[in-house]
N, C-alpha and C positions, 0 to 999 in steps of 0.2 A: 635705867629708865625709872623715872619717879610714879608715884601712885596714879596720876592722871594720865600717864602714858599707860598704864596698864589697864586702865578701865578704857581707853580709846586707842587701839593700836593704830588707827589710821592717823592720828595726830602725831605718833612717834614717827611714822613713815614719812609723812610730809616734812617733818622736820630735819629727817636724814635728808630727804631728796634736796631740801631747801640748802641744808648745809654742805652737801655734794656740789650743787651748782655753783653756790657762794665760792667755793674753794676753786672750782674751774674758772670761773670769771676773774678770781683774783690771778690765778697762774696766767691767763690770757692777757690780763692788763700787765704783769711784770714782764712778759715777754713782749709785749708790743713796747713798753717803756724801755726795755733793753734795746731792741732793735731801732727804736729813735735814738738812742744814745749812740749806738754804734754808727748810725748814719751821719750823724754830726761830726764824726771822727774825720780827720784831715786823710788818713791813710784807709777809708772805707771806699770801695769800688762796687758799683751794680752791675750784676752780670744779667745780660739779656737772655733769661733762661727760656722763653718762647723761641727764639732765634737759635739758640743752641739746639734745642730740640728739633726744629725745622732741618738743621743740618745733619740730623742722626747721631748727636751727642747725648750722653746720658745726663738725666737731670732728676731731681726728688720728685717733680710732679709727672714724670713721663710714664709712671705705672711700670707694669710688668711687661716691659719689651722685651725682644730678644736680646738687644744690647744689655740692658740691665741684667738679665739672666746669665749671660755670658760672664759678665765681670764679678758677679756674684761668686760664680765657680772659680775664675782667675784669681780673687783675692783670698779666699779662704786660706789656702796653705800658706800663702805670702804673711796673713796675720799670724797664722799659726806659729810659724818660725820667728817671726818678731816679738811674739809675747814669751817664748819659750824661757823656762828658768832653770836653775840648776846645771847639771852637765849637759842638757840640751841647748842652753843658752847659746845665742850667736852674738859675737862683739858686732855692735852696730846692728843688730838685727832689724831694728825699725827703720834703716835708711836703705830705701828701694831704689836702684837705678835702673831707668827702662832705656835701651839702647836699640841699635840695630847694626847689621853690617853695613848696609848703603843708605843713602838718602832716599826718602818717599815710601818707604815700607810701612809707615802707619804708627811709628814711636811716639810722636807727641799726641796723636788720637788717643793712643792705648795709655799714656802718662796721663793725661787729662780725664778720660773715662775711668781709670783706675782710682784717681784721687777722689772723682765725686762719688764713686761706688763705696770707699773707705769711709768718705764723710757721711754716709747714712748709718753707719755704725752708732749704736746707742752709746757708747763709753769712750769714742776714741775722738781725736782731732787729726786733722792731716794738714801738712804743709806741702804745697805743690811747688818745687824750684825749678826754674829754667835754667838749666846749666848747660844747654846747647849755646854758648856764650859767642861763637862764631856767627850762627844763623838763628837766633831766639825767634821763637813761634809760638810759644804758650800764650801770650799776651793777644796776639793777633787771632788765634784761634778763638779766645775767648771775647774777642770784640773789643778790646781795651789797647790804648796808646802806650808807647815804650815809657818805662818809667825806671829810676834808680834801683839798683838792687844788688845781685851777689858779687859782681865785679867792684861796685862802689865800695863795698864793705871791705874788700881785700886790699883795694888801693888807699882807703882813708883810714886810717886807725882811730881818728876821731867818731868815725860813723859807726853807729851800732845796728845790729840786725833788726831790731825793732823799728828803727827810723825808716826801713824801706819794705818791710812785709806789709802786704795790703789785705785788709779785711774785706770780706764779700758778704752778700746776702745768702749765701749756701751755708747754712749753719755747719759750723766744725772745719769748714773750708778757709784756709789762707794762701796767699801765694806769695813766693819771693822771685822778682822778675831777675833776668840775666843782668840788667843794667849795660852799662856803656862799654862797647868793645875795647880790646886792648890788645896790641901785638905779642904781649908777654902772657897771653892767657893761660898756655900750657904750663907756664912756670908758676903762674898764681895758683892754679888748680892743685898743683902737685906742692905748693909752699907749706911751711909750719903754720902759718896763719890760717890757710884752708884746713889743715887737720883740727886745730884748734877750733875752728868755727864748726865742723863736722862734730866734733867732741861734744861741743855745748848743745848743738842740736839734737843731738842723740840722747843726751843724758838730761836736758833741763825739764824736759815733761815727759812723763812715765807714759801718758796716754797717747802721745804723738806718734803719728807714722809720717815719714818724709819721703816724698816721691819726686825723684830727680829725673827730668827730661835731659837725656845725655846727647851728645854729639854722636854720629855713626862711627864705628870702630874702625873701618877700613878708610876714611876719608880724612879724618884729623887726629891730631896726637893728644887733645884735650880730653878724649874719652878715656884713654888708657890711665892718664892721671886721677880722674875721677872716680872709675870703675873700681880700681884697686883697693878705695877706701871705703867701699860700701859694704854692707852686711849681706845684701841680696841683689842679683843682678836679673833682670826680666829683658831677653832678647827677643824682640819683634822679628819675625820672618814673613816677608811677602809671598804668599803662595803663587806658585807657577811663574815667578818671576825671578827672585833671587837665586843665583846658582848654588849648588851644592857645595862647589869650590868655596865660594864667598862665605857662606855659613861655615864650614869647616876652619877657613882661616880666622875669621871672627873669634869662633871658640877657642880657637888654637892661642889666641892673643889674650884670652881671659882664662886661660886654664888654671892659674893659681886661685882663681875665685872658687870658693868651695860650694856656693849655694847658687846654682844659675838655673834660672826657669824659661822656657821657650814659649813664645805665644806664635802660632802659626795663623798669620792674619790675612783678611781678605779671601778666604776659601769659601766654596759654594758647596753645602751639602746637597742642595738640588736647586733647581731654578727658582730665584727670586729670594732665596735665603741666605744672609750673610752667616759666617760660622767662625768663630774662633778658637782654633784647635789649642790646647794647653798641655803642657807636658814639662818634665824634669830633664835636664842634662846631667848625666854622670859621667 
C-alpha cells in the first residue's frame, strides 16, 4: 500500500474492489469466449437442459433436488475407488460400467445421471459412452439423433476416438455414441482393439471418469465382453420387479469382477418420493 492509500483507506478498498470486479469480468469473458469457440466445433451438441430437467433428469441448474442428492451419495464411493493410489489402486478404476439383469430397469437413466453428477465435480471430466450397441439409447434420452461412435472406431482403423466424441454445453461432459450396429458386436467388444481403446481411455486423462451404459446381462452376450474389462461395475436392480433369481444369476455371471456396486432403483421410501438405494456386493 502506498502513502496515499495509508492516508485514505477508502481509496485502497475501492481499488481492491475494482481489481476484483475486473478480474471477475475478465474470467467471465474468457469463459464466454471458450464457450463460443466450443459451439463452433463440428462435434459440439447442445443439450436441452430444461427438457431434461422436466423429464426428471439431473442437470447443473436443477438445484438440490432429491435426484441430485441421491446421485451425490451414489458417486462418492465410485470416485473414491477411481482415485485410489498405491496398494488401494484399482486397474481401470476410472472405467465404470452401468448394467442390469434385464431391460427396463433404469440403467440408462442411472448412467446418464451418474455422468451428469460427476461432471459437477470441480476437478474431473466425464466421458459418457453408449456401449449398449444392440439397443443404444443414451443419445435418445438426451434428445440427440444417432451419430457415429464406438463401433465405428472399432471397425475403421483410420478413425480416431476424437473424431466421434461429442462435446456438450454441460461443462466437463463429453459423449461417445454407440455408432452403427454390427452383427459381430460381441466379438468387437472382446477384441484386442477394444482392449487397446479402453487402455487409452483409462490412461490418457488422469482426471477423466468414463461411464459406460452397458447392455443387460441376461439378454445379450455383449455385456459380458464389456463388463470383464471394467474397473468398477454398477448393477441397477428395479425394485419390486426384478426377481431374486435374475439378480443372483446376473451377479453369478460377473462374479470375477472385484468391485461391484448395486443401485436399488425405483423404490419408494414413502408415497410420492422416489429413492435410490445404494450398496456394495461382496
